[in-house]
TIRO-2110 file (N, C-alpha, C; in Angstrom, 1 decimal):
// TIRO-2110
25.7, 37.3, 17.0, N, 1, A
25.4, 39.1, 16.4, CA, 1, A
26.6, 39.1, 16.1, C, 1, A
27.1, 39.6, 15.3, N, 2, A
28.4, 40.4, 15.1, CA, 2, A
29.2, 41.6, 15.7, C, 2, A
30.0, 41.6, 16.6, N, 3, A
30.1, 42.8, 17.8, CA, 3, A
31.0, 43.7, 16.4, C, 3, A
30.7, 44.9, 16.5, N, 4, A
31.4, 46.0, 15.5, CA, 4, A
32.2, 46.8, 16.7, C, 4, A
33.7, 46.8, 16.8, N, 5, A
34.2, 47.8, 17.3, CA, 5, A
35.6, 48.2, 16.5, C, 5, A
35.5, 49.6, 16.6, N, 6, A
36.6, 49.8, 16.1, CA, 6, A
36.9, 50.0, 14.9, C, 6, A
38.2, 50.8, 14.2, N, 7, A
37.9, 50.2, 12.6, CA, 7, A
37.9, 49.1, 11.8, C, 7, A
37.5, 49.2, 10.9, N, 8, A
37.3, 48.1, 9.9, CA, 8, A
36.2, 46.9, 10.6, C, 8, A
35.1, 47.1, 11.2, N, 9, A
34.9, 45.9, 12.0, CA, 9, A
33.2, 45.9, 11.2, C, 9, A
33.1, 46.9, 10.3, N, 10, A
31.8, 46.4, 9.1, CA, 10, A
32.3, 45.8, 7.7, C, 10, A
33.6, 45.8, 7.8, N, 11, A
34.1, 44.9, 6.9, CA, 11, A
34.3, 43.3, 7.4, C, 11, A
34.3, 42.3, 6.5, N, 12, A
34.9, 40.7, 6.5, CA, 12, A
35.9, 41.0, 7.4, C, 12, A
36.4, 40.0, 8.2, N, 13, A
37.3, 39.7, 9.2, CA, 13, A
39.0, 39.9, 8.2, C, 13, A
39.9, 40.3, 8.5, N, 14, A
40.9, 41.1, 7.7, CA, 14, A
41.4, 39.7, 7.9, C, 14, A
42.4, 39.1, 6.7, N, 15, A
43.4, 38.5, 6.5, CA, 15, A
44.7, 38.9, 7.5, C, 15, A
45.6, 37.7, 7.8, N, 16, A
46.8, 38.4, 8.3, CA, 16, A
47.8, 39.0, 7.6, C, 16, A
47.4, 39.0, 6.4, N, 17, A
48.1, 39.9, 5.3, CA, 17, A
47.8, 41.4, 5.3, C, 17, A
46.4, 41.5, 5.3, N, 18, A
45.8, 42.5, 5.6, CA, 18, A
45.9, 43.2, 6.8, C, 18, A
46.3, 42.4, 7.7, N, 19, A
46.0, 43.0, 9.1, CA, 19, A
47.8, 43.5, 9.5, C, 19, A
48.9, 42.6, 9.1, N, 20, A
50.3, 43.1, 8.6, CA, 20, A
50.6, 44.4, 7.5, C, 20, A
49.8, 44.8, 6.9, N, 21, A
49.6, 46.0, 6.4, CA, 21, A
49.3, 47.0, 7.0, C, 21, A
48.4, 46.6, 7.9, N, 22, A
47.5, 47.6, 9.1, CA, 22, A
48.9, 48.2, 9.9, C, 22, A
49.1, 47.0, 10.4, N, 23, A
50.4, 47.2, 11.8, CA, 23, A
51.7, 47.9, 11.1, C, 23, A
51.9, 47.5, 9.7, N, 24, A
53.0, 48.6, 9.1, CA, 24, A
52.9, 49.6, 9.0, C, 24, A
51.4, 50.1, 8.2, N, 25, A
51.1, 51.6, 8.2, CA, 25, A
50.8, 52.4, 9.8, C, 25, A
50.8, 51.4, 10.6, N, 26, A
50.8, 51.9, 12.2, CA, 26, A
52.7, 52.6, 12.7, C, 26, A
53.2, 51.4, 12.5, N, 27, A
54.5, 51.8, 12.4, CA, 27, A
55.6, 52.8, 11.7, C, 27, A
55.3, 52.8, 10.4, N, 28, A
55.6, 53.8, 9.5, CA, 28, A
55.3, 55.4, 10.2, C, 28, A
53.6, 55.2, 11.0, N, 29, A
53.3, 56.1, 11.3, CA, 29, A
54.2, 56.8, 12.9, C, 29, A
54.9, 56.0, 13.5, N, 30, A
55.9, 55.9, 14.6, CA, 30, A
54.7, 55.4, 15.6, C, 30, A
53.5, 55.1, 15.4, N, 31, A
52.8, 54.4, 17.0, CA, 31, A
52.9, 53.2, 17.1, C, 31, A
53.2, 53.0, 18.7, N, 32, A
53.3, 52.2, 19.3, CA, 32, A
52.2, 51.0, 19.2, C, 32, A
52.5, 49.7, 18.7, N, 33, A
51.2, 48.7, 18.7, CA, 33, A
51.0, 47.8, 19.7, C, 33, A
49.8, 47.5, 20.5, N, 34, A
49.6, 46.5, 21.2, CA, 34, A
48.6, 45.6, 21.2, C, 34, A
48.6, 44.7, 21.8, N, 35, A
47.7, 43.6, 21.3, CA, 35, A
46.8, 43.0, 23.0, C, 35, A
45.6, 43.3, 22.8, N, 36, A
44.7, 43.1, 24.3, CA, 36, A
43.7, 41.8, 23.6, C, 36, A
43.1, 40.9, 24.5, N, 37, A
42.0, 40.2, 24.3, CA, 37, A
40.9, 40.8, 25.9, C, 37, A
39.8, 39.7, 25.1, N, 38, A
38.9, 39.9, 26.0, CA, 38, A
37.6, 39.0, 25.7, C, 38, A
37.0, 38.5, 26.8, N, 39, A
36.0, 37.9, 26.2, CA, 39, A
34.1, 38.5, 26.8, C, 39, A
34.8, 39.6, 27.4, N, 40, A
33.5, 40.7, 27.6, CA, 40, A
33.9, 41.8, 26.7, C, 40, A
33.3, 41.9, 25.5, N, 41, A
33.5, 43.0, 24.5, CA, 41, A
32.6, 44.0, 24.8, C, 41, A
31.7, 44.2, 26.0, N, 42, A
30.6, 45.0, 26.4, CA, 42, A
31.2, 46.2, 25.5, C, 42, A
30.6, 47.7, 25.1, N, 43, A
30.9, 48.9, 25.0, CA, 43, A
31.6, 49.7, 25.9, C, 43, A
31.0, 49.3, 27.0, N, 44, A
32.1, 50.3, 28.0, CA, 44, A
33.3, 49.7, 28.7, C, 44, A
33.5, 48.3, 28.3, N, 45, A
34.6, 47.3, 28.7, CA, 45, A
35.7, 48.2, 28.0, C, 45, A
36.4, 49.1, 28.3, N, 46, A
37.6, 49.5, 27.3, CA, 46, A
38.5, 49.0, 27.8, C, 46, A
39.2, 48.9, 29.1, N, 47, A
40.1, 48.3, 29.7, CA, 47, A
39.9, 46.5, 29.5, C, 47, A
40.8, 46.0, 28.3, N, 48, A
40.8, 45.0, 28.0, CA, 48, A
42.3, 44.3, 28.4, C, 48, A
42.4, 43.1, 28.7, N, 49, A
44.0, 42.5, 29.1, CA, 49, A
44.8, 42.3, 28.5, C, 49, A
46.0, 42.9, 28.2, N, 50, A
47.2, 43.3, 27.8, CA, 50, A
48.0, 41.8, 27.5, C, 50, A
48.2, 41.7, 25.8, N, 51, A
49.1, 40.7, 25.9, CA, 51, A
50.2, 41.1, 25.7, C, 51, A
51.4, 41.1, 26.7, N, 52, A
52.6, 41.7, 26.6, CA, 52, A
52.2, 43.2, 27.1, C, 52, A
53.7, 43.9, 26.4, N, 53, A
53.9, 45.5, 26.8, CA, 53, A
53.6, 45.9, 25.0, C, 53, A
53.5, 47.2, 25.5, N, 54, A
52.9, 47.8, 24.1, CA, 54, A
54.5, 48.0, 23.3, C, 54, A
54.7, 47.5, 21.9, N, 55, A
56.0, 47.3, 20.9, CA, 55, A
56.0, 48.7, 20.6, C, 55, A
56.5, 49.9, 21.5, N, 56, A
57.3, 51.3, 21.4, CA, 56, A
58.1, 51.2, 20.2, C, 56, A
59.4, 50.3, 20.2, N, 57, A
60.2, 50.3, 19.2, CA, 57, A
60.3, 49.5, 18.5, C, 57, A
59.5, 48.7, 18.1, N, 58, A
59.2, 47.6, 17.2, CA, 58, A
59.1, 48.4, 15.6, C, 58, A
59.9, 47.7, 14.3, N, 59, A
60.0, 48.7, 13.4, CA, 59, A
59.4, 47.6, 12.3, C, 59, A
59.2, 46.6, 12.4, N, 60, A
59.1, 45.1, 11.5, CA, 60, A
57.2, 44.9, 12.1, C, 60, A
56.8, 44.6, 11.2, N, 61, A
55.5, 44.2, 11.5, CA, 61, A
55.4, 42.5, 12.1, C, 61, A
56.7, 41.7, 11.8, N, 62, A
56.5, 40.5, 11.7, CA, 62, A
56.4, 40.5, 13.6, C, 62, A
56.9, 41.4, 14.0, N, 63, A
56.9, 41.1, 15.3, CA, 63, A
55.6, 41.0, 15.9, C, 63, A
55.0, 41.8, 15.1, N, 64, A
53.2, 42.2, 15.9, CA, 64, A
52.6, 40.4, 15.5, C, 64, A
53.0, 40.2, 14.2, N, 65, A
52.4, 39.1, 13.9, CA, 65, A
52.7, 37.9, 15.0, C, 65, A
53.5, 37.9, 15.3, N, 66, A
54.4, 36.5, 16.1, CA, 66, A
53.8, 36.8, 17.3, C, 66, A
53.3, 37.8, 18.1, N, 67, A
52.8, 38.4, 18.7, CA, 67, A
51.4, 37.6, 19.1, C, 67, A
50.9, 37.7, 18.0, N, 68, A
49.1, 37.7, 17.7, CA, 68, A
48.9, 36.6, 17.5, C, 68, A
49.9, 35.9, 16.8, N, 69, A
49.9, 34.1, 16.4, CA, 69, A
49.7, 33.7, 17.6, C, 69, A
50.9, 34.0, 18.7, N, 70, A
50.8, 33.2, 20.2, CA, 70, A
49.3, 33.8, 20.9, C, 70, A
49.1, 34.7, 20.6, N, 71, A
47.5, 35.0, 21.6, CA, 71, A
46.5, 34.7, 20.8, C, 71, A
46.2, 33.9, 19.8, N, 72, A
45.3, 33.5, 19.1, CA, 72, A
46.0, 32.2, 19.3, C, 72, A
46.9, 31.2, 19.6, N, 73, A
47.2, 30.1, 20.1, CA, 73, A
46.8, 29.8, 21.4, C, 73, A
46.9, 30.8, 22.4, N, 74, A
46.7, 30.9, 24.1, CA, 74, A
44.9, 31.0, 24.1, C, 74, A
44.3, 32.3, 23.4, N, 75, A
42.8, 32.7, 23.7, CA, 75, A
42.2, 32.4, 22.3, C, 75, A
42.7, 31.1, 21.3, N, 76, A
41.5, 31.1, 19.9, CA, 76, A
40.2, 31.6, 20.4, C, 76, A
39.1, 31.3, 21.7, N, 77, A
37.8, 31.8, 21.5, CA, 77, A
37.8, 32.9, 22.7, C, 77, A
38.6, 34.0, 22.3, N, 78, A
38.1, 35.2, 22.9, CA, 78, A
38.4, 36.5, 21.7, C, 78, A
37.9, 37.5, 22.5, N, 79, A
38.0, 39.0, 21.1, CA, 79, A
39.8, 39.3, 21.0, C, 79, A
40.2, 39.4, 20.3, N, 80, A
41.6, 39.8, 20.2, CA, 80, A
41.1, 41.4, 19.4, C, 80, A
42.0, 42.3, 19.8, N, 81, A
42.1, 44.0, 19.1, CA, 81, A
43.5, 44.1, 18.8, C, 81, A
43.9, 45.0, 18.2, N, 82, A
45.4, 45.6, 17.7, CA, 82, A
45.0, 47.4, 18.2, C, 82, A
45.7, 47.6, 18.7, N, 83, A
45.7, 48.9, 19.0, CA, 83, A
47.0, 49.5, 18.6, C, 83, A
47.2, 51.0, 18.4, N, 84, A
47.8, 51.8, 17.9, CA, 84, A
47.8, 53.1, 18.5, C, 84, A
49.4, 53.5, 19.6, N, 85, A
49.0, 54.3, 20.4, CA, 85, A
50.3, 55.2, 19.8, C, 85, A
49.6, 56.9, 19.5, N, 86, A
50.6, 57.6, 19.3, CA, 86, A
50.8, 58.6, 20.4, C, 86, A
52.1, 58.2, 20.5, N, 87, A
52.5, 59.4, 22.0, CA, 87, A
53.4, 60.6, 21.4, C, 87, A
53.3, 60.7, 20.7, N, 88, A
53.5, 62.1, 20.0, CA, 88, A
52.8, 63.4, 21.0, C, 88, A
53.8, 64.6, 21.3, N, 89, A
53.0, 65.2, 22.8, CA, 89, A
52.1, 66.5, 21.3, C, 89, A
50.9, 66.1, 22.2, N, 90, A
49.8, 67.1, 21.7, CA, 90, A
48.7, 65.9, 21.0, C, 90, A
49.1, 64.8, 20.8, N, 91, A
48.3, 63.9, 20.5, CA, 91, A
47.8, 62.8, 21.7, C, 91, A
48.9, 61.8, 21.9, N, 92, A
48.6, 60.8, 23.2, CA, 92, A
47.3, 60.5, 23.5, C, 92, A
47.3, 59.8, 22.4, N, 93, A
45.9, 59.2, 22.7, CA, 93, A
45.9, 57.8, 21.3, C, 93, A
45.1, 56.9, 21.7, N, 94, A
44.8, 55.9, 20.4, CA, 94, A
44.5, 56.6, 19.2, C, 94, A
45.3, 55.8, 18.0, N, 95, A
45.1, 56.4, 16.9, CA, 95, A
44.0, 55.1, 15.9, C, 95, A
44.1, 53.9, 16.3, N, 96, A
43.7, 52.9, 15.3, CA, 96, A
43.3, 51.8, 16.3, C, 96, A
42.5, 51.5, 16.0, N, 97, A
42.3, 49.9, 17.0, CA, 97, A
41.4, 49.1, 16.3, C, 97, A
41.6, 47.8, 15.8, N, 98, A
40.5, 47.0, 15.2, CA, 98, A
40.8, 45.4, 15.8, C, 98, A
39.7, 44.8, 15.8, N, 99, A
39.8, 43.2, 16.0, CA, 99, A
40.4, 42.3, 14.8, C, 99, A
41.3, 41.3, 15.3, N, 100, A
41.6, 40.3, 14.7, CA, 100, A
41.4, 39.2, 14.9, C, 100, A
40.3, 38.9, 15.9, N, 101, A
40.3, 37.4, 16.5, CA, 101, A
38.6, 37.6, 17.2, C, 101, A
37.8, 36.2, 16.8, N, 102, A
36.3, 36.5, 17.2, CA, 102, A
35.9, 35.1, 17.9, C, 102, A
35.0, 35.0, 18.7, N, 103, A
35.1, 33.7, 18.9, CA, 103, A
34.4, 32.9, 17.8, C, 103, A
33.8, 31.7, 17.5, N, 104, A
33.0, 30.8, 16.6, CA, 104, A
31.6, 31.4, 16.5, C, 104, A
31.4, 31.4, 18.2, N, 105, A
29.9, 32.0, 18.4, CA, 105, A
30.1, 33.5, 19.5, C, 105, A
29.2, 33.9, 18.5, N, 106, A
29.0, 35.6, 19.4, CA, 106, A
27.5, 35.4, 19.8, C, 106, A
27.5, 35.9, 21.3, N, 107, A
25.9, 35.5, 21.6, CA, 107, A
25.6, 37.2, 21.5, C, 107, A
25.9, 38.2, 21.5, N, 108, A
25.7, 39.2, 21.5, CA, 108, A
25.1, 40.0, 22.8, C, 108, A
24.2, 40.9, 23.2, N, 109, A
24.0, 42.1, 24.1, CA, 109, A
22.4, 41.7, 24.0, C, 109, A
21.7, 42.4, 25.2, N, 110, A
20.2, 42.7, 25.3, CA, 110, A
20.1, 43.9, 25.9, C, 110, A
18.9, 44.6, 25.6, N, 111, A
18.5, 45.7, 26.4, CA, 111, A
17.9, 45.6, 27.5, C, 111, A
18.5, 45.9, 28.6, N, 112, A
17.7, 45.7, 29.9, CA, 112, A
16.6, 46.8, 30.5, C, 112, A
15.9, 46.6, 30.4, N, 113, A
14.7, 48.3, 31.1, CA, 113, A
15.0, 48.1, 32.5, C, 113, A
15.3, 48.9, 33.2, N, 114, A
14.9, 49.0, 34.9, CA, 114, A
14.0, 50.4, 35.0, C, 114, A
13.4, 50.2, 35.6, N, 115, A
12.2, 51.0, 36.5, CA, 115, A
12.5, 51.6, 37.8, C, 115, A
12.8, 53.2, 37.7, N, 116, A
13.3, 53.7, 38.9, CA, 116, A
12.1, 54.4, 39.4, C, 116, A
12.5, 54.9, 40.5, N, 117, A
11.6, 56.0, 41.0, CA, 117, A
10.8, 57.3, 40.3, C, 117, A
9.8, 57.2, 40.4, N, 118, A
9.0, 58.3, 39.3, CA, 118, A
8.5, 57.7, 38.5, C, 118, A
8.7, 58.5, 37.3, N, 119, A
8.9, 57.8, 36.2, CA, 119, A
10.4, 57.6, 35.7, C, 119, A
11.1, 57.7, 35.9, N, 120, A
12.4, 57.2, 35.5, CA, 120, A
12.9, 55.8, 35.4, C, 120, A
13.4, 55.6, 33.9, N, 121, A
13.6, 54.2, 32.8, CA, 121, A
14.7, 54.5, 33.2, C, 121, A
15.6, 53.5, 33.2, N, 122, A
16.7, 53.2, 32.4, CA, 122, A
17.1, 52.0, 32.0, C, 122, A
18.1, 51.8, 30.9, N, 123, A
18.0, 51.2, 30.2, CA, 123, A
19.5, 50.5, 29.9, C, 123, A
20.0, 49.6, 30.3, N, 124, A
21.2, 49.2, 29.8, CA, 124, A
21.4, 48.2, 29.3, C, 124, A
23.1, 47.7, 28.3, N, 125, A
23.0, 46.6, 28.2, CA, 125, A
23.7, 45.7, 28.1, C, 125, A
23.3, 44.6, 28.4, N, 126, A
23.5, 43.3, 29.3, CA, 126, A
24.2, 42.2, 28.1, C, 126, A
25.3, 41.6, 28.2, N, 127, A
25.9, 40.6, 27.3, CA, 127, A
25.5, 39.6, 27.7, C, 127, A
25.0, 38.6, 26.9, N, 128, A
24.2, 37.3, 27.0, CA, 128, A
25.5, 36.6, 27.9, C, 128, A
26.9, 36.3, 27.3, N, 129, A
27.9, 35.8, 27.6, CA, 129, A
27.9, 35.8, 29.0, C, 129, A
28.1, 36.8, 29.7, N, 130, A
28.5, 37.9, 30.9, CA, 130, A
27.5, 36.9, 31.4, C, 130, A
26.3, 36.9, 31.5, N, 131, A
25.1, 36.0, 32.2, CA, 131, A
25.1, 34.9, 32.0, C, 131, A
25.8, 34.2, 30.9, N, 132, A
25.5, 32.9, 30.8, CA, 132, A
26.7, 32.2, 31.9, C, 132, A
27.9, 32.4, 31.5, N, 133, A
29.1, 32.4, 32.6, CA, 133, A
30.3, 33.3, 33.3, C, 133, A
30.7, 32.5, 34.3, N, 134, A
31.8, 33.6, 35.1, CA, 134, A
32.9, 33.5, 33.7, C, 134, A
33.9, 34.6, 34.3, N, 135, A
34.9, 34.9, 33.5, CA, 135, A
35.8, 34.0, 33.0, C, 135, A
36.1, 33.8, 31.6, N, 136, A
37.3, 32.7, 31.0, CA, 136, A
36.1, 31.4, 30.7, C, 136, A
34.8, 31.5, 31.3, N, 137, A
34.3, 30.3, 30.7, CA, 137, A
33.0, 30.7, 29.8, C, 137, A
33.3, 31.6, 29.3, N, 138, A
31.7, 32.3, 28.7, CA, 138, A
31.9, 31.6, 26.8, C, 138, A
32.7, 31.5, 26.4, N, 139, A
33.0, 30.8, 25.5, CA, 139, A
33.4, 29.3, 24.8, C, 139, A
33.5, 28.5, 26.1, N, 140, A
34.1, 27.3, 25.8, CA, 140, A
32.9, 26.4, 25.6, C, 140, A
32.7, 25.5, 25.0, N, 141, A
31.4, 24.6, 24.7, CA, 141, A
31.3, 23.8, 25.6, C, 141, A
END
């Protein structure tokens, strides 16, 4: 199951040249770029682990691409995304986020039904990867 989160997720994976072009657009807008990674891409898991600090004063996308290459080398089997944060007063929010790395195999999610008191039925998403193995061992062979 291919995870779809953030911009461009329904498109084929971006090449490094396309990623660099998107990062350049973000930097021209004055947005701070950061890199995050995780092995649990559950839709409610919004807080991924940060790779370094947000790059607030960066002007050249090569800096982000260098950090991305290091992150990919360290975590080749994790989901990695690039975020662009707009710190301008009135916005102060994430303006763009997109995946730049995926594990070779994406197990996906299953829908779990839970019967509650009375006629209450609750549904939740559960990641096959999280059920199968603990954090850090989910996408290794």
